[in-house]
N, C-alpha and C positions, 0 to 999 in steps of 0.2 A: 241656568246663568253660570259662567264655572268665573274661580278668583281665581286670579295670579297662576294661570296655566297656559300662558303665551309659549314658554319652551315646547311642552307639549302639544299644544294645539298644533304649534308648525310642524313638528313630527309629522304627526299622523297630517296634515296637508300635504308634506311633499310626498307620503307613505300613498296616498289617493292617489297623485295627481300622478304617479309614475307606474301604477296601477292604468289609470283612464290607459294613459300612452300606448300599454301594452308589454311595459315589464310588474314582474312581481314581488313583491318585496311584501317580507313579516317583521313585527314586533313582537316581544313582550314589555306587558305594563303591568309591572310588579311593585305591590305597595300592601302597607297595612290595611286592613276592614275599614273600610269609613274614609280612606285615603283620597275617593273621588276616582277611581278606573273605571267603574259604572257609567260616570257621568263625561269620562272621556270616549266611551264606545259610544255613548246616547251625541257627544258631537260629531263622532265619526260616522254616525250613520245617516248626517243630513247631505253627505258627499252627493254628488248628484249620479250616481250608479246604481246598480244592483246590489241589493246587500240581503246578507245571510245570518243569520245569527241564531245561536245556542249558547245556554244557558246551565254550566252544571250544578246538581241538587246531590246534597250527600247522601240520599236515600238510594237513589239511583247508581250510587260509585260502581257498584258490584254487577248491574246491566249491562252484557255486552251492548254493545252499538246504541244504549239508548241516545247516548247525544249526539251521537253522529245522525243519527234517525232524525232528530230536532232539529239539526242544520241543513240536511240534505233533501227534508220532506218536502219542502217548494220547488225544486227541480231534477224531482223525479223523473219529469216526462220526459227530460233531456235523457236518460240512459237507453235510449235505443239507439244512440251515434256510439258508444262504447264497441271497440272489441268484444267479441261474446264473453270470453273468459272471465274478461272484467266486469261486463254486464250484470250476469249471473250469479257471480261473486256479492256485487254490490248489494243486488235484489236481495242474496240469502243471506246478507247481513243487517241487513233491514224488515228482513221478517216481508217481502214483497211475494218471493218463491223460495222455493226449497233451495237449503245449499246444495251449490256443488260438494262432489261428493272426495275432490282431492284438499290436500294442504292451503287453505284458501289468502294465507296470509298476506303475501306479497301482492295477489292480485284484487285483492279488496283495499290495499294502499293505493295500485295504481288506479282503481276505477275508480277513487276518489278524487286522484290527479286527476282525472281524464273527465269526471262530471265538472267538475270547478274548472278547467277550461273551456270546456261548452259555454258552461254558463257563464263564463266572462268571454264569449266571444264579441260579445252588442256592446260594447260603450264601456267593457270591464266590472270588476265582480269582489264587493270586500264582506270579506267575511269576519265576524265579528265573535269572540268568546268570552265567553263571563265565569266565570267562577271554575277553572279548567283545574284546578288542583281538585274537583267532585268531579270530573270528567272520570267515565270506563276506560278502563286501558284499556281499550280496542279500539274505541273512537279515538283518545288520545294519539295511541302509537299511529292511527289512521291519516287523521291529520298531520302529524308530525312529520310525516313522508310522505304526503304532498308537497305542504310547506319550504321544506324544506328541495323540491322540484320544484316550484312555479316561477322560476326567474325568465321565463320566457314567456310569461302565458299574464294577461292583464289579472291578478288577482292581488288584492291587499290581506293581507290577514293581522287579525288585532288580536295579540292573547294577555287576559286578563289574568292575571295567578296571583294570590293573597301569599303577602310576606312568611307568614309564619308556618306555611305549610311545608318549606324547605323544599317544594318542586325545582328541579334541576331542567331548562328546557334548552336540551343542546343547541348551538350552530344557530342561533335565533338571535337579533340585537336584541339586548333589553336595555329597558327607559327607566329609572327609577321615576315611581310617582311617590312624592316627601310630603310631609308637614308644609304649612303655608305658611310665606313670612307673616311676621308682624303688620303690616300693611295690610297684606291681603287677608289677612283673617278680620283684620278692622274692620272691611269692605262686606265681607261675608253675614260678620256678625250684625251689621247698619240694615244687609238684605234682606236679615229674619226677621227685622223687627219694626218699629214707626221708630224708634230711640236712636239717636246715633251713639254709639259704645264710647264712655269714657276713655281717655289716655293708659288712662292705671286699670281701667277694668281690662281693656282690651290684651292688655299687656301681661297681666294675671291669668288672664283663661289662654291667651296663646301659649305662653307657656303651658297651663294646668294641661290646655290637649297635646301639646306637640304640634298646634296647625293640625290638625283633623280636624277636614270638612266635614263628618259626619257629629263628633264629639262640641265643634262649634256650634251647629245644628240645634242637635238636642240641648246643649247647656243654654242656649238661648232660647228656645223654646219654653223652658224650665224657667227664664229668669222674669220678672217684671221688666215694664222700661225706663220705672224709677231707677230700680236695682242697675239693670245694662249703661245710664249714663251717669250711675256715680251719685244721684241723689239719695238712694237709700244706699245702707251699706246691704253687704253680697253674704247669703246664708253662710254658716257656716256646722257640716262642711259643706262645699259647693256641690251640686248633683253632676260632678263630672266622675266617669269613668272609662272601663276599657272594654274591647271585644263586648259576652254578651249584659256586661252589666251597663250598658249605656241604655238596652231595654227592659233590663229588668225589673225596676220598678213600676214602670206601664203595664206590663203583664201582671206582674203579682196585685196592681187594681182592680184589674178585670173582674167581670162577674164569674162564678164558676163555668156556666154555660159557656161563656164567650173560650173559656182558658182552655175546654175539653172540646171546642168544633177548632179551633186552632192547630190544637195537638194532632189534630185528625191532620190539618192540614198540613202540618211540620211532617208529618208522617209518610203523606205520601209524598207528598217531592215535586209533583210534576204538575201540580195547579189547573188538577181535573175539577173542575168542581160538582160537578155533575157526582163523580167519587167522592171527594169530600163529603157532599151531602147525604148520600146512601151510607154512607159508611158514618156519618153522627147518627141519621136516623135509626140504625141499627142498634145504637147507642143510646137510644132515648131522648135525643136530643132536639129540641129546636132549634135546629140550626142554622135559616133564615136568616131570626132574628138576632140570633148570636152573630154571624157574619157581620149584621150593621153596626154592633155595638165596634167591632174590631174596626168598623172600617171608620166610624164615627171620630174614634180615637186618631186614626192616622196608621194603623201598624198593617195593614193590608189593602189590598186595590182589587179588586171586585172588576172583569172588562171582560163583558157578554159569556163565555163558557169557561175562562179561566180566574182563578182566583193566586195570587200572589203574595209574596211580604216584601213591601217597602225595603229591607234592606235583610240580607242572609242572617243578620245579625238580631235576627227579630225571630225567626224561625230558630237559631240556635238556643235564643231565652226562653221562645215557648220548650223546647222538647227538654230544655236544662230542668226548667222548672218542674216538669210532670215527676210521678213517682214512677218505680217500675212497675209497678202493676198497672196503673192510668195507660202507660205504654204498651206492657202485654195487651191489655182490652184494645184499643186505636187500633196496633195492628192483624190483632185478628179479625176487627172490622172490616177491615179495609181487606186481608185475603177474602175476606166472605165477598163483597162485594167485586175485586176484581175475578174470585173465581165465577159469576155468571156472567163477566164483561168477556170471559174468556182469553183472559192474559194468564195464558200459565208459571210463566215466569218472574214476575212481579208475584204476582200469588201467593209463590213457594220461597221468595225470600221474605215479606210480608210473614206468613206461617212462622217459618224459620223463628223470624226476630219474638216472634211471642211465644217460641217455646223455650222454658228453661231446662227442662233435663234431655234424655233422648226419648226420641220417638221415633218408630221405624217408618210411620207414613208420611211422616213429614219429610225425612232424610230422602227418601223414594223419591218425593217431587222434588226438589231439592238438586237432588244427583242428576234426575232427566232434565232438569234446567239446564244443569253443568252441563251434560252435553251437545245438549241445543248448542249452545253458546260457543263449544266447541267443534260444533260441524259448521258454524258460521265463520268461523277462524277468531272466536275472539279469547286467543288460549287463556289470557292470564284472567277475564271475568271466570271463567271456564274453571278455573284453578281454585280461587275464592269461593264459587259456589261447592265443590265438590269437596276441599277442605274443611268448607260449617257441614255440609251433608257427613263428615266422615263424624265431625262432633257427637252430632245426633242419632248415631247409627248404635242401635243396642249390641249387636252381634258383631266379634273383632274380627272374624274373617270378612264379612261387608266391612269393614270400617277400611282393614287393612288394603282391600282392593281398592275403595275410593281415594285414600291417601294415596296408593300408588300412579291413577290417573290421576289425581289431582297435582301428584309432583311432573310428571307428563305435561301438564298440561301448564304449571309454572314455567319449567323450562322453555318449554316452545313459547309463551308470553313474553320472556325475558326478565323473569324473577325468578335468578338461581338459588337466593339464600331462603324463599317462601320453597322451592323444590328441593334442596337438603333437608330443608328442616319434614317434609311431608316424606322423605323417603327414610330417616330415620326411625320417625314414629311408626313408619310402618312395617321396618322390620321389627319393632320390638313389640305385633299383635300377631304377628304367621311364625309358623312354620310349617307351613305348602313350600317345598321344597323347589314346586314350580313358576310360584309366587315370589320367593326369595331368589330364584335364577333373574327372573324379571329385574327386581327390586335392583341386581347386581348390573346387567345389563346397562340400567339405566345411570346408575352409581357413575358407570367407567364412561357412558358417551358425557354425562355432567363433564366431568374432567377432559376426556380429550376436547372437548369443543372450546371450554372455558379454563378449563381448572391446570393439576399437573399430570401431562402428559405418561410420567414416568409411572404417576401416581391409578392413570388409568391401564396402563399395561397391565401390573400386578390385578387389580380390581378383575376385569377381564378374564385373567388365567385364573384364577383361584377359582372364581364364578362357574366357571366351565368345567372344570374338575368336580365343583360340587354338585353340577343340574346334568352330569356325563348321563344318569342311568333314568333321571329319573323326566328330564326332558332336554332328548339329545340333540334336534334340530336345531335349540336354543344355542347351546354348548357351543356347536360347529361354527354357530354365528358369532358367539362371543369369542372364541379361538380366532377367528379373523378379525374380528375386532381389535384383542390383544394382538395382532399379528400388526394393522395400521398404527396400532399405538407404538409398538416399539418399533415400525418403519420411523415415524415422527421423533424419537428418542433416537433411536441409531445406535439400537439394542441384539446385535450379531446374533447373542448367547440366545437371548430370548427369542429371536426368529426360528433357529435350530429347533429351541425345543418346544416350542410352539407347534412346527410342525411332524415332531414325534407323538404329540398328544392326538394331534388331527389325526395322525396314521391309523390309529384304530377306531373310526367313524367310516367303517366300510360302508352301509347301506345309508347313509345321508348326504347327501351335499355333492355328489363326487366331485362337480367342476371345480367347486370351493377347495375341497379335500386333496382334491390333486393338485392345485393351486399350489397350499399350505403346505406341502409335503415336498414339490418339485423345489419349492426356493429353500427349504430346507436343505435338501440336497443339495443343490448348488452352494450352500454355504459353506457344507465343509466338503467340498471338494467330489464330492460324487454326482459328476456330470452323465454320468452313464446313467444312473436314474432320475436323476432330478430332471434333464434336458428330455427326453421323451413325457414324462408327467405336463411338464410343461407347454410343448407343442400340442398335446394330445388334449389337454384343457383350451388353445388358442382354437385348435378344428373344431372346434363344438360354439364357434361365436358368429357364424354366420346367421342373420336374420337375427342377431341379440336385440332386445330393445328394452332392456332394464339399463337404464344408469350404471347403479351400484355390480352390476356384471359386468357392463363394459369396461367401469376401472379395475373391477380385477383382475381384468384380457389385459390390461394397461400395467398392471404390475408385474405380469409373464414374460410378455417384451420387454418390461426393461431389466427384468433381470438375468433374459437373455442376451443384453447388450443392446437391443433391436430400441435405439432411444426414438426413434421415428416413429416406427409404429405403435409402439405405447403413448407416444403424441394423440397418435389417429384415431385409437379408442378414447382415450380422454377427451378430445372435442368431441366426436363422438357419443359418450356420455353427455358431456352440456346442450347438447344439443335434446337428447332426449328430456333431461329433466326441464329442460324449458317448459317443456309440452305437457309431463308426468305431473302426476302426483307428489312428486319431489320438489316441488317449489320453495318448501321450508326449509329446506337443505343444501338452495340455493346457494348458498354463500360461498359451504365450505367445497359443492361440487366446482363451482368457478373458480376460484384459487387452483383448482390442477388444471381448469384447462386452460387459466389464463399464464400459467409456465409452461401447458405444455404449447401453447401458441407460439412462446415465447424461443422455449427450446425449438421452435420448428422455422426461427427468423421471421416471425412476422410479429416484429417487436413493437408498432402502432397499436396490432390488434392487444397483443397480450397485453401492452399496459391501458388501455380501453375494456379490456373486459377488466383488469386487476381492479381498478379504477369503478366499475359498477358493485364489484363483487364487494372493494373495502364499505363502500356507501352500504350496501344490506348486509354486511359483518355486522357494521354499527348500529344497526336498526335495531339488528336480531340481540345485541349483546355476544354477539359470538369471538369471545376478544382471540384466540387463537388463529383464529381463520383470521381476523385482521393483521394479525402480526404477518404472514403467507402471504399474504394481500401488496405489503406492504414492503417483503422483500423480493417479492418479484418486482414490483415497483423499483427499486433499488437496484436490481439489474437493467432493464429498460434503460433506466437514467445512468447509468454505466458506460452502456451499450453507445450510447448516443453522447458521452461528453460529458453530461449535466454534473459535473461535482458536485455542487451544492445540494441538489434536489440528491442526489446520489447518498448522500453520507445523512442526509434528515434522514429519510426513508430507510436507510440499513440501523440509522441510530434508535430509531424507534420500535423497530421489527427486533431485535435484538434484546429493549430494553421488557417486552414482553415475553420473548423466547428463552430467554435466560433462566429468570426466576422460575417459569411454566416447565422447564426442561425438556422444550420442542427443540430437537438439534436440528432435525430436517430447516427447519425456519432461520435458525440460529449460523446454518454455514449458509445458506444460500445467500443472507443478510451482510455474511465476512465475504464471501463467493463475488458478490457484487463489488465492495470496496476490491477485490483482486484486478476483475474485467476491469473495471475504472484505471487501476493501477497501467494495465496490460495495452487498453486502447489511446492510453496518452502515451506509451517507449517510455515506462517509469519501470526495466524490466528487473531493476535488483527489487522495489517497493513488490512488483507483483510477487516475484517468485518468491521473496517470507510471508506473505500473505496464503500462497498455495501451499508453502510448505509445512506452512501452520495450519492450513486447514487441515493435513492430511495427518494430524499431530493431534495431539489431546485437548481437550478444555472447553471453555467455553466458544458456540462459534465451531467449532472443529470439533476434527474425527468421526462426524459422518460419511457412514463407506459412499452412500448414493450419492452424497454430494462432492467427494472425495474421487470416486471414478470419472464421474461425468467431469470434471472440470480438468481430467488429467490431459486432454490437448492443449487446455490452454498454461497448465503447469510445464509441459516439456516445455512450449513456446518460448515461457516467461525464463526460462532458465538453461535454453540455448543461450535468448536476447543477452541474458547478464553471465556469459560465459561460465554455465556449470554443467558440463554438457554429464559430466556424471550424474546426476540429480536426474537428468531429463531422461538419459538410460534408464534407472530407478524404476522412475514415474513410469516409461513404458514397456516394461518389463509386464508389470502387474497391469498394464491395462490390457497387453496382448492378452494375458491369464482372462480378463471378464470377457474378451470379445472372442472369446474360441467357440463358442457359440451360437453366436449372431451372424444371421444370414444379410440381411438387408443389405441394400449398395452404400447409405449415408452413415454405417455405421463402418463397415467397409474404408469406406473414403475417410474416415477417421482416421481409423486405423493406417491409410497409407499417409498420409499427413505427415502423423506425428514418425513413424518411421523413416518421411523424407527429413525430417527436420531435424534426426538424431544421426542422417549419417554422413557424415565430413566432406567425404568426396563428394565432388558438386558435379558433376557427371552418373554420379550414383546416384546421387537423390533428384536427376529429373523423371525418370523416369516412375520412380514414383509417385513427385508433383502430378503427374498427366495420367497416371493409374488414378489419382485420388478425384483429380477435375473428371475423369470419362465415368466414374463410378456417381460422387455429387449430379451429376447431368440426368440423371432417372428421375423419374416420380418421386415425389413426398421430402425430398431432400431440402434443407434449409437453407434460402438464397445467402444468408446473412454469414454460414460457415462457408459454403463453396466461392463466397468473395475473400474468404479470409483465407483458403486454399489458395488467391487465383494470385491476393498479394504477394506471398511467402514463394508461388510459385517465380512470381516475377523479378520478386527480389533476389532470389538466388541467380536466376536465369541474368539480371544486371552486373551481380558480382563476379559473375563467371565470363565479365566484358562481351555479353552477346546481348545488349541493349535495346537492339531492332525488333528480336525475338522477345522481349520481355515488355514491351508497348501495350500489344494484345491483353495479354492478363491481368496487366496492371491497367488499362482502360477498362475491360469488364469487368474489376475489382472495386475502379473509383466509380461508377455511372449506379453500380449495386449501391453501394455503402453509398452513396447519395440520395437514393433512393429510397433507403431504408434509414432514413437521418442520422447513420451511423455517423457522427461529424468526427469525432476522434481519426476512426480508421481510414474515411475519406480524405483527411490530410494526410496519413502516414502515404496510401494512394497519389495522392496528385505530389508529394513531395519525390517519390520514388519514380514516377512516370515525368518530370522534371529532370530528373538524375540520367533517365533513360534516354535522354536527348529529346524526347517530345515537349515544346513550349506548351504545356496540358492547361488550356482552359477551365475552370470551374462552370460545370455543366447545371440547367438552370435545375432550383429544386421540381422533383417529382412531384407532381399535381396531389396523389393521394396526401402527401407528406405534409401539406396544410389544414387537413381537416382536424378540425379535434377528434379528440377520445371517441365521441358520442356520436359526431356525423360519421365516422370512420366507420361505426356498429351498424351503421342507419345503412351507410351509403351500401357495405357489404352485403345484407340481409335484403335492400332492395335490386341488389344486382342477381342475386338469384331467382328474381322469381316472387319473391313475398310481398304482399300489400300493403299496404299504408298502415292498416287497423290491423294485422298478425305481426308487423313490427313491433308496433305499440304493445300488444299480449307479450310477446316474446323479452321484449326489454322493458317490463314495466313501465311503459311512459305514457302520454297521452296521443294517440291520434293527430293530435293541435301539434301537440312536439313536435313527430315528426314531421311534418308538416313543413315546420318552422324551420327544422335543419337543412330538410330536403332543398327548399327554397334558398338555402344557403351555399349547401354543396354544390348545384347545379353552375352556378356563374364561377364559381373555385377552381370548377374540374371541368368548365368551358364547355359542356353540355349541354343541349335541350329537351332532352327525354329519358323513360326509363332505359330505354333500350343502347343509346349513346353512354349510358352510366354504366350499365349490365356489362359492355363490350370494354371500356375503361377496363372498370374494377379487375374481369376476369383479364384480363393483359397483363395486369400486374402481379397476378397472381403467383 
């Protein structure tokens, strides 16, 4: 019976009703111990739909995927419906098969999403998650990943979490479960006794307990009916406490044998009756009789083959009442029983808990458990096992190795604080130059991913110099990492120095060495040396199938001024990363891919990939990658004229990028604001922003963004009457483009030259040359439309309105197709001024798709099956089907063939 919970019940009814109607929702129930969260979950469980339930157990909080196994075990028969990568990852996580060889973090989470969607297919699904604060991290991360993506599935999720745990559950609505009011407290007290509480007693008990239902029930059970009714004075002190005090008295009054078997159950955690009885028998206890005594007084409930405590606080009270020696003995007995059952991971943890000092054998077992957790994708739990294993390890070199592995796992598991502490401890334990190099590289990667990019650059460079003799291969990798960090910071001098260091690595990875040396040479003005090195590296990229190598190829192409080729390499890298072991690094790869798609003029796709990458970066805790995706979304919003969105994304990106000294992200966010002004015709404001971008200070001075934005800077300067500034910018651009061969790069250069040419007749051939170059393969439709617009404007101002109409009409149609609204407005107004009563064309069908729909449509158009689409985008197959069901009528197609024809025609 629930008392005083009408608001909570109504919220739960709405949640489950939405799921039965096909709309996924989730809610967190937060309250203190005993507030009635579990009772509300019991109420929800009566909904007419399939129910899955899992309860966190403190002893299993470090066992990777233990809670997920509990939740999903009833629906594992549906695993075959999942895409193969997701199916294999989930089976590996649940211990049903060997784990996949690749980093399975996102694959497991996507597989959980798919499995829940399958389970919800027939009438909806309700997932009840209790004591979430004690879920192992791997399970918690997988469940939250799925929960945030369930809106298209009929899945309702209720998550109960204890207030005192301090656990923040991001992006999920929260309902506070507080104490009962005085009226409801009285009703509860009356329901627990044969007597009706007097008004004075009810008021006092409600005040003392704060209306906590569990405390009210316990105090009602301790009072006589006469005391409750006010006929007899209440005892002094009243039997009212908080937390474990509620049950401490009852536990203390139990016989010693009963307390012992309860301690075994409390330490075991999962409620396996056979395991509890077996371990208790090893301690010489008649556990069956002891359990009966505990059951009689209502502290435990025995059902079939399981035993559970009436409330988690009972378990806490039992464990707190035991001595250290008693706990050790119980954990040792459980380890023996688990060894017989073949449960190696649980055995290792119980042996570790039973061990006070260092023990090599126990440490080895726990390290093996950590490796198994890591192989399944449970990185945070692997980190806990490896760190505890290090504590138990006698030999300092082995301890340092395990702390290094723990640091890596902690970082991949989203625990940067633990990663840093493990790294610091490992450094104190070793003088092995190879291990020190590995530690330095890890430290640098941590900083580059979520810390200070300038600090990362320093760590990589110094670490590479120290590792030069002991581990040259890793040292060169670290120089590459240092170059990446320097590129993010915008430190040209460091880039040059890194290239000079790399020059001495004659026999180590010539591909990477040549790129580092070639880039440095170009930055010192030595094109005669730098260009052949970069061209030679690019000549070795045919058939390249490693994402990291493709990204380096994009660096080489970009330094040569060939932005379009650089974008192609990046897009290939993203395709490889989705189907390779790099899925754990996908947020960072997608950050670069999204920028490349946007630079290539595919605005909607660039935004879609950034939205995907942003969600993954936040899930993984990659703060700096989060800034990159926000900055790219700001640029797309600017091109589309969405001023409020652009300013919000840019503000959020700058809030991360400036303190983390990520000059590239800060400059892209600032560039977005300039493009917004330029598109809206605010030329003076745009010119001011681009000039600042080329200067110094936060969000400015980054060489790559400065050079790539030069065509925009030239246009803004001409638009606001600053031709001298435009010519200065063009001169710098010509120097950068001196080695570029691709048509798109030459088209942009021709456009800039046309803009600064004052004589209209001399400018026109330059525009025509730019448009001819744009027309080749691989060009950006957005940039081509901008050139057409500028060409049409120049023709109209030369009083050749008839000739201006075709390029202006072409520009208008392209801008409308891309959703570049402010640019379409400019083209429309120019077309009318040229004498054509232009009417706005209908919106291109693809522009009506959501980012998710667009990504799915493009993959389907490439011939990818629904299951393969789901695997690549970390979705469920049912999500893909749901979106295709909406895509077809939006695009006016009825088959995959028609969809493919339409999408490919728009590319």
